[in-house]
C-alpha positions, 0 to 999 in steps of 0.5 A, a space after each residue: 581093578 579095571 577102570 579104577 581111579 588113583 585118588 591121588 594123582 591129577 590129572 598129568 600125574 602129579 602127586 596131591 592131598 585127596 580133598 576130604 573136605 565134603 566127605 562125609 564122618 562115620 566111623 572107620 576101622 582097619 586091621 592089619 598084621 604083620 610076622 617076626 620069624 626067628 629062631 625058637 631060642 630067640 622065641 623063648 628068650 622074648 617070652 621069657 622076658 630075658 632079652 638084653 633091652 628090655 621087654 619085647 613085646 611092651 615095647 613093641 606095642 608102645 612103638 606101634 601105637 606110636 607109630 599109626 599116630 604119626 603115619 601121616 609124618 611119616 606117609 607124604 599124601 596122609 591126612 593126620 587124623 584123631 584117632 579114637 583108638 589103637 591098639 596092638 596084640 603080639 602073640 607068639 607062634 611056635 611053629 613059625 617059630 615066631 611073633 605074629 604083630 596084629 593092630 587095630 587103629 579107629 577113628 570116626 572120621 573123613 578117610 579111613 586108616 588103612 594107613 595108620 593099622 599098616 604103620 603100626 604092625 610095621 614098626 612093632 616089627 620093627 621094633 621085635 627086631 631091632 631088640 633081638 636082633 643082637 641074638 638073632 639077625 637073621 629074624 625076617 620079618 613078612 606077611 604084612 598086609 590090612 586084614 580087614 577095613 571097614 566104614 567110608 564111601 568104598 565099603 567093607 573089606 575083609 582079605 581072604 585067609 
């Protein structure tokens, strides 16, 4: 990482939005994940569809997709992107117990979609917490991270497992 300049800082350290005008449009994809750990009974309640607020998994998927589309409104220096795909998958893990959230974002554009994927995963996890907190306030959200990215000048990235 040494020698890598931060692209959102000017010469005097002031924040600015990166100029991507001269960059080539390429297909860019990012995958992010997060985990919501909870009591085993809470997981069963969610999977059985018995949460008082309704369909936890469906609502979390929609919330994640909506959040990805609004990332530029939430993160000050992000560019607004014309996303071509956003998906949020939620899988139970009875060994935790909890839910693993995986978000994918794709664009054909001049800048990456890492922040959109990370925002989608984060908001989906927060939505799960919100919808089940009445029965399990001890839930924890962890492991929000970029799993993989493809496209762009910096090339591909894949996190270690």
